[in-house]
C-alpha positions as CSV (number, residue, x, y, z in Angstrom):
1,M,103.2,31.0,88.2
2,R,104.4,34.7,88.1
3,K,101.2,35.8,86.2
4,S,99.1,34.0,88.9
5,L,100.8,35.9,91.7
6,I,100.4,39.2,90.0
7,L,96.7,38.5,89.3
8,A,96.2,37.4,92.9
9,A,97.9,40.6,94.2
10,V,95.7,42.8,91.9
11,V,92.5,41.0,93.0
12,A,93.6,41.3,96.7
13,M,94.1,45.1,96.3
14,M,90.8,45.8,94.5
15,P,88.7,46.5,97.6
16,T,91.4,48.9,98.8
17,V,91.8,50.6,95.4
18,S,88.1,51.1,95.1
19,T,88.0,53.1,98.4
20,V,90.8,55.5,97.4
21,S,89.6,59.0,96.5
22,W,91.6,61.9,95.2
23,A,91.9,65.0,97.3
24,Q,90.2,68.0,95.7
25,A,90.3,71.6,96.6
26,P,87.3,72.3,98.9
27,E,84.7,74.6,97.6
28,A,84.0,77.7,99.7
29,T,81.2,77.0,102.1
30,P,78.8,79.8,103.0
31,V,80.4,80.0,106.5
32,A,83.9,80.4,105.1
33,A,82.6,83.0,102.6
34,A,81.0,84.9,105.5
35,D,84.2,84.7,107.5
36,E,86.3,85.9,104.6
37,Q,83.9,88.9,104.2
38,A,84.0,89.6,107.9
39,I,87.8,89.8,107.8
40,R,87.7,92.0,104.6
41,D,85.3,94.3,106.4
42,I,87.6,94.5,109.4
43,R,90.5,95.4,107.1
44,T,88.4,98.2,105.6
45,R,87.5,99.5,109.0
46,W,91.2,99.3,110.0
47,A,92.1,101.6,107.1
48,T,89.5,104.1,108.3
49,L,90.8,103.9,111.8
50,I,94.3,104.6,110.6
51,E,93.1,107.7,108.7
52,A,91.2,108.8,111.9
53,G,94.3,108.2,114.0
54,D,92.3,106.0,116.4
55,A,94.9,103.8,118.1
56,A,92.4,102.7,120.8
57,A,90.1,101.2,118.3
58,I,93.0,99.6,116.4
59,E,94.0,98.0,119.7
60,Q,90.6,96.3,119.8
61,L,91.3,94.5,116.5
62,Y,94.0,92.4,118.2
63,G,93.6,89.5,120.6
64,A,94.6,90.1,124.2
65,N,97.8,88.0,123.8
66,A,98.6,89.0,120.2
67,V,102.2,89.4,119.1
68,L,103.5,92.1,116.6
69,M,106.8,91.4,115.1
70,A,108.4,94.3,113.2
71,P,111.8,94.3,111.6
72,G,114.6,95.7,113.8
73,E,112.4,95.7,116.9
74,D,111.6,93.5,119.9
75,E,108.3,91.7,119.6
76,V,105.4,93.6,121.0
77,V,103.1,91.4,123.1
78,G,99.5,92.1,124.0
79,S,96.8,94.2,122.5
80,A,97.5,97.1,124.9
81,A,101.2,97.3,124.0
82,I,100.4,96.9,120.3
83,G,97.8,99.7,120.6
84,A,100.4,101.9,122.2
85,R,102.8,101.2,119.4
86,W,100.1,102.1,116.9
87,G,99.5,105.3,118.9
88,R,103.2,106.3,118.5
89,Q,103.2,105.6,114.8
90,L,99.9,107.5,114.2
91,Q,101.5,110.6,115.7
92,L,104.3,110.7,113.2
93,E,104.2,113.5,110.7
94,G,102.9,112.4,107.3
95,F,102.0,108.9,108.5
96,S,100.5,106.8,105.8
97,F,99.9,103.0,105.9
98,R,98.0,100.7,103.5
99,L,97.6,96.9,103.3
100,N,97.4,95.4,99.9
101,P,95.9,91.9,100.6
102,E,96.8,89.1,98.2
103,D,95.7,85.9,99.9
104,L,93.2,85.1,102.6
105,I,92.5,81.5,103.7
106,I,90.1,80.4,106.4
107,S,90.9,77.1,108.1
108,S,88.6,74.2,107.7
109,S,87.9,74.5,111.5
110,G,86.6,78.0,110.8
111,D,88.4,79.6,113.7
112,L,91.8,80.6,112.2
113,A,92.7,82.5,109.1
114,Y,95.9,83.3,107.2
115,D,96.1,86.7,105.6
116,R,99.1,87.6,103.4
117,G,100.0,90.6,101.2
118,T,102.1,93.7,100.8
119,Y,102.1,97.0,102.5
120,D,103.0,100.6,101.8
121,F,104.2,103.0,104.6
122,A,105.4,106.6,104.7
123,A,106.2,109.0,107.6
124,T,108.7,111.5,108.8
125,I,110.8,110.0,111.5
126,P,112.4,112.4,114.0
127,Q,116.2,112.5,113.6
128,V,115.9,110.5,110.3
129,G,113.5,112.5,108.1
130,P,110.9,111.3,105.6
131,I,110.9,107.6,104.8
132,T,108.9,105.3,102.6
133,D,108.8,101.6,102.9
134,T,107.1,98.8,101.0
135,G,107.2,95.2,102.1
136,K,105.3,92.0,102.9
137,Y,103.0,91.1,105.8
138,V,101.3,88.0,107.3
139,L,98.4,88.3,109.7
140,V,97.0,85.3,111.6
141,W,93.4,85.8,112.6
142,Q,91.5,83.8,115.3
143,K,87.8,83.8,115.9
144,I,87.5,84.7,119.6
145,S,84.0,84.7,121.2
146,G,82.6,85.1,117.7
147,D,84.8,88.0,116.6
148,W,87.8,87.8,114.3
149,K,91.0,89.2,116.0
150,V,94.6,89.4,114.9
151,I,96.8,87.1,117.0
152,S,100.0,87.4,115.0
153,D,101.2,90.4,112.9
154,I,104.5,90.1,111.2
155,F,106.0,92.2,108.4
156,N,109.3,92.9,106.7
157,S,110.6,95.4,104.2
158,D,111.3,94.6,100.6
159,P,115.0,94.9,99.6
160,A,116.1,98.4,98.6
161,P,116.3,99.0,94.9
162,E,119.8,98.7,93.5
163,A,121.5,102.0,92.7
164,N,122.1,102.6,89.0
């Protein structure tokens, strides 16, 4: 009787089992590849804008309601406020900033992207002196009216090396 019940259960499940498929990592579509390249191109342009000290152009890389979250600061909301913050930073003596991307993922919907990596920063801060900083960042990108814009920018410093 027990073997009959097990056999009946297996037979009853067969139509269900035959429809199960295993999730596989999606292959990059031409659209996703084009979006990845578009974001990479924007990051390259961003580096050029930093070197040129062009805060107004950097402001345009952010969505109108973007949020920048820096350690030890209140959040900065809106592209104009973020552009003004960049303007203050770019005026610092010896200012240097570089993103080192590690991971870029485009959503399956094609309108959001996750960008993660590390950064290097150096500048001379009034009343503090020269500083250097390395840390981690996350950028969230959104395709707005066909253009990729940063809508969330968050970063934090790596722990200070231990003294010997």
